[in-house]
Every structure is written in C-alpha cells, then in structure tokens.
PDB file as gemmi writes it, atoms N, CA and C in Angstrom:
CRYST1    1.000    1.000    1.000  90.00  90.00  90.00 P 1                      
ATOM      1  N   UNK A   1     115.790  90.892 118.490  1.00  0.00           N  
ATOM      2  CA  UNK A   1     116.710  90.751 117.391  1.00  0.00           C  
ATOM      3  C   UNK A   1     116.257  91.591 116.184  1.00  0.00           C  
ATOM      4  N   UNK A   2     114.968  91.530 115.894  1.00  0.00           N  
ATOM      5  CA  UNK A   2     114.441  92.259 114.743  1.00  0.00           C  
ATOM      6  C   UNK A   2     114.717  93.761 114.860  1.00  0.00           C  
ATOM      7  N   UNK A   3     114.427  94.344 116.030  1.00  0.00           N  
ATOM      8  CA  UNK A   3     114.601  95.779 116.194  1.00  0.00           C  
ATOM      9  C   UNK A   3     116.078  96.173 116.204  1.00  0.00           C  
ATOM     10  N   UNK A   4     116.935  95.293 116.658  1.00  0.00           N  
ATOM     11  CA  UNK A   4     118.375  95.553 116.604  1.00  0.00           C  
ATOM     12  C   UNK A   4     118.845  95.636 115.162  1.00  0.00           C  
ATOM     13  N   UNK A   5     118.433  94.687 114.355  1.00  0.00           N  
ATOM     14  CA  UNK A   5     118.827  94.679 112.942  1.00  0.00           C  
ATOM     15  C   UNK A   5     118.230  95.878 112.213  1.00  0.00           C  
ATOM     16  N   UNK A   6     116.987  96.223 112.522  1.00  0.00           N  
ATOM     17  CA  UNK A   6     116.371  97.390 111.890  1.00  0.00           C  
ATOM     18  C   UNK A   6     117.116  98.671 112.273  1.00  0.00           C  
ATOM     19  N   UNK A   7     117.541  98.770 113.537  1.00  0.00           N  
ATOM     20  CA  UNK A   7     118.314  99.923 113.968  1.00  0.00           C  
ATOM     21  C   UNK A   7     119.658 100.009 113.265  1.00  0.00           C  
ATOM     22  N   UNK A   8     120.326  98.862 113.120  1.00  0.00           N  
ATOM     23  CA  UNK A   8     121.607  98.848 112.407  1.00  0.00           C  
ATOM     24  C   UNK A   8     121.428  99.221 110.934  1.00  0.00           C  
ATOM     25  N   UNK A   9     120.366  98.722 110.331  1.00  0.00           N  
ATOM     26  CA  UNK A   9     120.089  99.070 108.933  1.00  0.00           C  
ATOM     27  C   UNK A   9     119.810 100.563 108.799  1.00  0.00           C  
ATOM     28  N   UNK A  10     119.103 101.138 109.754  1.00  0.00           N  
ATOM     29  CA  UNK A  10     118.816 102.577 109.732  1.00  0.00           C  
ATOM     30  C   UNK A  10     120.103 103.375 109.812  1.00  0.00           C  
ATOM     31  N   UNK A  11     121.009 102.923 110.674  1.00  0.00           N  
ATOM     32  CA  UNK A  11     122.292 103.606 110.810  1.00  0.00           C  
ATOM     33  C   UNK A  11     123.062 103.571 109.486  1.00  0.00           C  
ATOM     34  N   UNK A  12     123.038 102.433 108.814  1.00  0.00           N  
ATOM     35  CA  UNK A  12     123.738 102.319 107.534  1.00  0.00           C  
ATOM     36  C   UNK A  12     123.140 103.246 106.482  1.00  0.00           C  
ATOM     37  N   UNK A  13     121.824 103.325 106.436  1.00  0.00           N  
ATOM     38  CA  UNK A  13     121.162 104.234 105.494  1.00  0.00           C  
ATOM     39  C   UNK A  13     121.578 105.665 105.785  1.00  0.00           C  
ATOM     40  N   UNK A  14     121.551 106.053 107.061  1.00  0.00           N  
ATOM     41  CA  UNK A  14     121.925 107.414 107.446  1.00  0.00           C  
ATOM     42  C   UNK A  14     123.391 107.684 107.110  1.00  0.00           C  
ATOM     43  N   UNK A  15     124.266 106.713 107.403  1.00  0.00           N  
ATOM     44  CA  UNK A  15     125.698 106.897 107.194  1.00  0.00           C  
ATOM     45  C   UNK A  15     126.048 107.022 105.710  1.00  0.00           C  
ATOM     46  N   UNK A  16     125.413 106.226 104.863  1.00  0.00           N  
ATOM     47  CA  UNK A  16     125.782 106.188 103.445  1.00  0.00           C  
ATOM     48  C   UNK A  16     125.024 107.194 102.582  1.00  0.00           C  
ATOM     49  N   UNK A  17     123.870 107.633 103.016  1.00  0.00           N  
ATOM     50  CA  UNK A  17     123.086 108.554 102.182  1.00  0.00           C  
ATOM     51  C   UNK A  17     122.962 109.936 102.795  1.00  0.00           C  
ATOM     52  N   UNK A  18     123.196 110.056 104.090  1.00  0.00           N  
ATOM     53  CA  UNK A  18     123.000 111.334 104.750  1.00  0.00           C  
ATOM     54  C   UNK A  18     121.528 111.631 104.982  1.00  0.00           C  
ATOM     55  N   UNK A  19     120.672 110.694 104.599  1.00  0.00           N  
ATOM     56  CA  UNK A  19     119.238 110.876 104.793  1.00  0.00           C  
ATOM     57  C   UNK A  19     118.954 110.888 106.285  1.00  0.00           C  
ATOM     58  N   UNK A  20     118.405 111.956 106.766  1.00  0.00           N  
ATOM     59  CA  UNK A  20     118.138 112.076 108.199  1.00  0.00           C  
ATOM     60  C   UNK A  20     117.007 113.053 108.415  1.00  0.00           C  
ATOM     61  N   UNK A  21     117.096 113.807 109.467  1.00  0.00           N  
ATOM     62  CA  UNK A  21     116.095 114.814 109.762  1.00  0.00           C  
ATOM     63  C   UNK A  21     114.734 114.212 110.003  1.00  0.00           C  
ATOM     64  N   UNK A  22     113.740 114.792 109.389  1.00  0.00           N  
ATOM     65  CA  UNK A  22     112.354 114.382 109.606  1.00  0.00           C  
ATOM     66  C   UNK A  22     112.087 112.926 109.210  1.00  0.00           C  
ATOM     67  N   UNK A  23     112.508 112.451 108.032  1.00  0.00           N  
ATOM     68  CA  UNK A  23     112.201 111.062 107.687  1.00  0.00           C  
ATOM     69  C   UNK A  23     112.772 110.054 108.688  1.00  0.00           C  
ATOM     70  N   UNK A  24     114.033 110.223 109.052  1.00  0.00           N  
ATOM     71  CA  UNK A  24     114.634 109.279 109.988  1.00  0.00           C  
ATOM     72  C   UNK A  24     114.063 109.461 111.386  1.00  0.00           C  
ATOM     73  N   UNK A  25     113.704 110.679 111.753  1.00  0.00           N  
ATOM     74  CA  UNK A  25     113.075 110.933 113.049  1.00  0.00           C  
ATOM     75  C   UNK A  25     111.709 110.268 113.157  1.00  0.00           C  
ATOM     76  N   UNK A  26     110.899 110.392 112.104  1.00  0.00           N  
ATOM     77  CA  UNK A  26     109.595 109.732 112.094  1.00  0.00           C  
ATOM     78  C   UNK A  26     109.741 108.218 112.140  1.00  0.00           C  
ATOM     79  N   UNK A  27     110.737 107.722 111.438  1.00  0.00           N  
ATOM     80  CA  UNK A  27     110.981 106.284 111.455  1.00  0.00           C  
ATOM     81  C   UNK A  27     111.367 105.828 112.865  1.00  0.00           C  
ATOM     82  N   UNK A  28     112.202 106.596 113.555  1.00  0.00           N  
ATOM     83  CA  UNK A  28     112.613 106.243 114.915  1.00  0.00           C  
ATOM     84  C   UNK A  28     111.421 106.248 115.865  1.00  0.00           C  
ATOM     85  N   UNK A  29     110.542 107.249 115.729  1.00  0.00           N  
ATOM     86  CA  UNK A  29     109.340 107.311 116.572  1.00  0.00           C  
ATOM     87  C   UNK A  29     108.447 106.108 116.303  1.00  0.00           C  
ATOM     88  N   UNK A  30     108.234 105.806 115.035  1.00  0.00           N  
ATOM     89  CA  UNK A  30     107.388 104.674 114.657  1.00  0.00           C  
ATOM     90  C   UNK A  30     107.995 103.366 115.163  1.00  0.00           C  
ATOM     91  N   UNK A  31     109.308 103.227 115.063  1.00  0.00           N  
ATOM     92  CA  UNK A  31     109.984 102.024 115.533  1.00  0.00           C  
ATOM     93  C   UNK A  31     109.834 101.867 117.049  1.00  0.00           C  
ATOM     94  N   UNK A  32     109.997 102.952 117.788  1.00  0.00           N  
ATOM     95  CA  UNK A  32     109.868 102.905 119.251  1.00  0.00           C  
ATOM     96  C   UNK A  32     108.438 102.571 119.675  1.00  0.00           C  
ATOM     97  N   UNK A  33     107.457 103.181 119.016  1.00  0.00           N  
ATOM     98  CA  UNK A  33     106.065 102.907 119.369  1.00  0.00           C  
ATOM     99  C   UNK A  33     105.677 101.465 119.027  1.00  0.00           C  
ATOM    100  N   UNK A  34     106.153 100.970 117.905  1.00  0.00           N  
ATOM    101  CA  UNK A  34     105.873  99.573 117.561  1.00  0.00           C  
ATOM    102  C   UNK A  34     106.566  98.625 118.536  1.00  0.00           C  
ATOM    103  N   UNK A  35     107.764  98.975 118.977  1.00  0.00           N  
ATOM    104  CA  UNK A  35     108.477  98.158 119.956  1.00  0.00           C  
ATOM    105  C   UNK A  35     107.724  98.111 121.281  1.00  0.00           C  
ATOM    106  N   UNK A  36     107.124  99.234 121.682  1.00  0.00           N  
ATOM    107  CA  UNK A  36     106.401  99.304 122.960  1.00  0.00           C  
ATOM    108  C   UNK A  36     105.060  98.579 122.909  1.00  0.00           C  
ATOM    109  N   UNK A  37     104.493  98.402 121.730  1.00  0.00           N  
ATOM    110  CA  UNK A  37     103.161  97.817 121.615  1.00  0.00           C  
ATOM    111  C   UNK A  37     103.095  96.389 122.139  1.00  0.00           C  
ATOM    112  N   UNK A  38     104.044  95.540 121.760  1.00  0.00           N  
ATOM    113  CA  UNK A  38     103.984  94.126 122.153  1.00  0.00           C  
ATOM    114  C   UNK A  38     103.940  93.922 123.663  1.00  0.00           C  
ATOM    115  N   UNK A  39     104.840  94.542 124.447  1.00  0.00           N  
ATOM    116  CA  UNK A  39     104.742  94.358 125.901  1.00  0.00           C  
ATOM    117  C   UNK A  39     103.444  94.926 126.483  1.00  0.00           C  
ATOM    118  N   UNK A  40     102.982  96.043 125.945  1.00  0.00           N  
ATOM    119  CA  UNK A  40     101.731  96.615 126.453  1.00  0.00           C  
ATOM    120  C   UNK A  40     100.562  95.662 126.217  1.00  0.00           C  
ATOM    121  N   UNK A  41     100.497  95.099 125.036  1.00  0.00           N  
ATOM    122  CA  UNK A  41      99.362  94.258 124.677  1.00  0.00           C  
ATOM    123  C   UNK A  41      99.469  92.846 125.248  1.00  0.00           C  
ATOM    124  N   UNK A  42     100.610  92.205 125.052  1.00  0.00           N  
ATOM    125  CA  UNK A  42     100.728  90.793 125.415  1.00  0.00           C  
ATOM    126  C   UNK A  42     101.147  90.558 126.863  1.00  0.00           C  
ATOM    127  N   UNK A  43     102.020  91.398 127.406  1.00  0.00           N  
ATOM    128  CA  UNK A  43     102.530  91.164 128.752  1.00  0.00           C  
ATOM    129  C   UNK A  43     101.646  91.821 129.800  1.00  0.00           C  
ATOM    130  N   UNK A  44     101.403  93.130 129.630  1.00  0.00           N  
ATOM    131  CA  UNK A  44     100.637  93.863 130.639  1.00  0.00           C  
ATOM    132  C   UNK A  44      99.134  93.790 130.434  1.00  0.00           C  
ATOM    133  N   UNK A  45      98.704  93.310 129.271  1.00  0.00           N  
ATOM    134  CA  UNK A  45      97.283  93.205 128.942  1.00  0.00           C  
ATOM    135  C   UNK A  45      96.565  94.556 129.025  1.00  0.00           C  
ATOM    136  N   UNK A  46      97.313  95.620 128.718  1.00  0.00           N  
ATOM    137  CA  UNK A  46      96.764  96.985 128.715  1.00  0.00           C  
ATOM    138  C   UNK A  46      96.271  97.303 127.306  1.00  0.00           C  
ATOM    139  N   UNK A  47      95.093  96.819 126.986  1.00  0.00           N  
ATOM    140  CA  UNK A  47      94.573  96.949 125.627  1.00  0.00           C  
ATOM    141  C   UNK A  47      94.363  98.410 125.248  1.00  0.00           C  
ATOM    142  N   UNK A  48      93.870  99.222 126.174  1.00  0.00           N  
ATOM    143  CA  UNK A  48      93.662 100.642 125.895  1.00  0.00           C  
ATOM    144  C   UNK A  48      94.961 101.372 125.603  1.00  0.00           C  
ATOM    145  N   UNK A  49      95.985 101.111 126.411  1.00  0.00           N  
ATOM    146  CA  UNK A  49      97.291 101.752 126.168  1.00  0.00           C  
ATOM    147  C   UNK A  49      97.914 101.254 124.868  1.00  0.00           C  
ATOM    148  N   UNK A  50      97.753  99.961 124.601  1.00  0.00           N  
ATOM    149  CA  UNK A  50      98.283  99.413 123.354  1.00  0.00           C  
ATOM    150  C   UNK A  50      97.591 100.043 122.146  1.00  0.00           C  
ATOM    151  N   UNK A  51      96.290 100.253 122.250  1.00  0.00           N  
ATOM    152  CA  UNK A  51      95.556 100.904 121.163  1.00  0.00           C  
ATOM    153  C   UNK A  51      96.021 102.346 120.980  1.00  0.00           C  
ATOM    154  N   UNK A  52      96.206 103.066 122.090  1.00  0.00           N  
ATOM    155  CA  UNK A  52      96.712 104.438 122.010  1.00  0.00           C  
ATOM    156  C   UNK A  52      98.111 104.468 121.409  1.00  0.00           C  
ATOM    157  N   UNK A  53      98.933 103.501 121.788  1.00  0.00           N  
ATOM    158  CA  UNK A  53     100.298 103.422 121.279  1.00  0.00           C  
ATOM    159  C   UNK A  53     100.307 103.223 119.765  1.00  0.00           C  
ATOM    160  N   UNK A  54      99.563 102.243 119.291  1.00  0.00           N  
ATOM    161  CA  UNK A  54      99.589 101.936 117.869  1.00  0.00           C  
ATOM    162  C   UNK A  54      98.886 103.029 117.053  1.00  0.00           C  
ATOM    163  N   UNK A  55      97.894 103.695 117.656  1.00  0.00           N  
ATOM    164  CA  UNK A  55      97.242 104.824 116.991  1.00  0.00           C  
ATOM    165  C   UNK A  55      98.220 105.989 116.870  1.00  0.00           C  
ATOM    166  N   UNK A  56      99.031 106.189 117.891  1.00  0.00           N  
ATOM    167  CA  UNK A  56     100.045 107.241 117.846  1.00  0.00           C  
ATOM    168  C   UNK A  56     101.127 106.965 116.825  1.00  0.00           C  
ATOM    169  N   UNK A  57     101.343 105.686 116.523  1.00  0.00           N  
ATOM    170  CA  UNK A  57     102.355 105.321 115.532  1.00  0.00           C  
ATOM    171  C   UNK A  57     101.878 105.574 114.110  1.00  0.00           C  
ATOM    172  N   UNK A  58     100.583 105.650 113.897  1.00  0.00           N  
ATOM    173  CA  UNK A  58     100.031 105.793 112.542  1.00  0.00           C  
ATOM    174  C   UNK A  58     100.547 107.020 111.798  1.00  0.00           C  
ATOM    175  N   UNK A  59     100.621 108.211 112.416  1.00  0.00           N  
ATOM    176  CA  UNK A  59     101.125 109.362 111.655  1.00  0.00           C  
ATOM    177  C   UNK A  59     102.586 109.229 111.231  1.00  0.00           C  
ATOM    178  N   UNK A  60     103.337 108.375 111.903  1.00  0.00           N  
ATOM    179  CA  UNK A  60     104.746 108.197 111.554  1.00  0.00           C  
ATOM    180  C   UNK A  60     104.954 107.133 110.482  1.00  0.00           C  
ATOM    181  N   UNK A  61     103.887 106.518 110.002  1.00  0.00           N  
ATOM    182  CA  UNK A  61     104.009 105.490 108.974  1.00  0.00           C  
ATOM    183  C   UNK A  61     104.486 106.136 107.674  1.00  0.00           C  
ATOM    184  N   UNK A  62     105.254 105.393 106.897  1.00  0.00           N  
ATOM    185  CA  UNK A  62     105.741 105.967 105.639  1.00  0.00           C  
ATOM    186  C   UNK A  62     104.613 106.141 104.632  1.00  0.00           C  
ATOM    187  N   UNK A  63     104.844 106.993 103.655  1.00  0.00           N  
ATOM    188  CA  UNK A  63     103.838 107.176 102.598  1.00  0.00           C  
ATOM    189  C   UNK A  63     103.745 105.920 101.743  1.00  0.00           C  
ATOM    190  N   UNK A  64     102.754 105.852 100.872  1.00  0.00           N  
ATOM    191  CA  UNK A  64     102.652 104.697  99.971  1.00  0.00           C  
ATOM    192  C   UNK A  64     103.948 104.482  99.198  1.00  0.00           C  
ATOM    193  N   UNK A  65     104.233 103.236  98.881  1.00  0.00           N  
ATOM    194  CA  UNK A  65     105.519 102.869  98.287  1.00  0.00           C  
ATOM    195  C   UNK A  65     105.838 103.590  96.978  1.00  0.00           C  
ATOM    196  N   UNK A  66     104.844 103.928  96.192  1.00  0.00           N  
ATOM    197  CA  UNK A  66     105.152 104.550  94.911  1.00  0.00           C  
ATOM    198  C   UNK A  66     105.687 105.974  95.073  1.00  0.00           C  
ATOM    199  N   UNK A  67     105.656 106.538  96.285  1.00  0.00           N  
ATOM    200  CA  UNK A  67     106.209 107.867  96.527  1.00  0.00           C  
ATOM    201  C   UNK A  67     107.609 107.816  97.133  1.00  0.00           C  
ATOM    202  N   UNK A  68     108.089 106.627  97.444  1.00  0.00           N  
ATOM    203  CA  UNK A  68     109.380 106.503  98.114  1.00  0.00           C  
ATOM    204  C   UNK A  68     110.513 106.413  97.113  1.00  0.00           C  
ATOM    205  N   UNK A  69     111.667 106.909  97.532  1.00  0.00           N  
ATOM    206  CA  UNK A  69     112.886 106.810  96.731  1.00  0.00           C  
ATOM    207  C   UNK A  69     113.803 105.849  97.464  1.00  0.00           C  
ATOM    208  N   UNK A  70     114.328 104.875  96.772  1.00  0.00           N  
ATOM    209  CA  UNK A  70     115.212 103.893  97.373  1.00  0.00           C  
ATOM    210  C   UNK A  70     116.655 104.199  97.010  1.00  0.00           C  
ATOM    211  N   UNK A  71     117.523 104.081  97.980  1.00  0.00           N  
ATOM    212  CA  UNK A  71     118.935 104.351  97.779  1.00  0.00           C  
ATOM    213  C   UNK A  71     119.716 103.049  97.962  1.00  0.00           C  
ATOM    214  N   UNK A  72     120.751 102.876  97.167  1.00  0.00           N  
ATOM    215  CA  UNK A  72     121.634 101.743  97.343  1.00  0.00           C  
ATOM    216  C   UNK A  72     122.686 102.116  98.387  1.00  0.00           C  
ATOM    217  N   UNK A  73     122.899 101.252  99.359  1.00  0.00           N  
ATOM    218  CA  UNK A  73     123.874 101.548 100.402  1.00  0.00           C  
ATOM    219  C   UNK A  73     125.164 100.759 100.190  1.00  0.00           C  
ATOM    220  N   UNK A  74     125.244 100.016  99.113  1.00  0.00           N  
ATOM    221  CA  UNK A  74     126.465  99.257  98.834  1.00  0.00           C  
ATOM    222  C   UNK A  74     127.312  99.930  97.803  1.00  0.00           C  
TER     223      UNK A  74                                                      
END                                                                             
C-alpha cells in the first residue's frame, strides 16, 4: 500500500510540476531498490544481497532537506 501511494504521489508531482528527468529517475530507482530490500532480507534471508541492494540505493537518496525545493501540487 505504501509504495502504491508513493507512486501515485510521484505521478501527481510529475503531472503538475513537470519535474522529471534525473530527479524523478533517481527517485524511481531508490523506490524500487527499497521495495526489493524487504523480501530479500526478511523472506529470503539473503543478508548479503539485501546489503548490496540498500548500498546501491544510497547514491539515489535525495540531498539534505535544506537544498530541496518544494512545489505545491494543489
């Protein structure tokens, strides 16, 4: 449910602001890697793969909050 709502919110941001390209692409990669982490760690007990997954997600993390610009979508 969480990832569905996050995906819908991303679509709204893209639709109303036109913000896309690299920022939205990095966000999509980070979202997919975070989504894959839980089954790798908790279901398959693949700790090494889960560590590689979450380490790979680190470069896609957003910058510190004071560098971000927030847009109103309403």
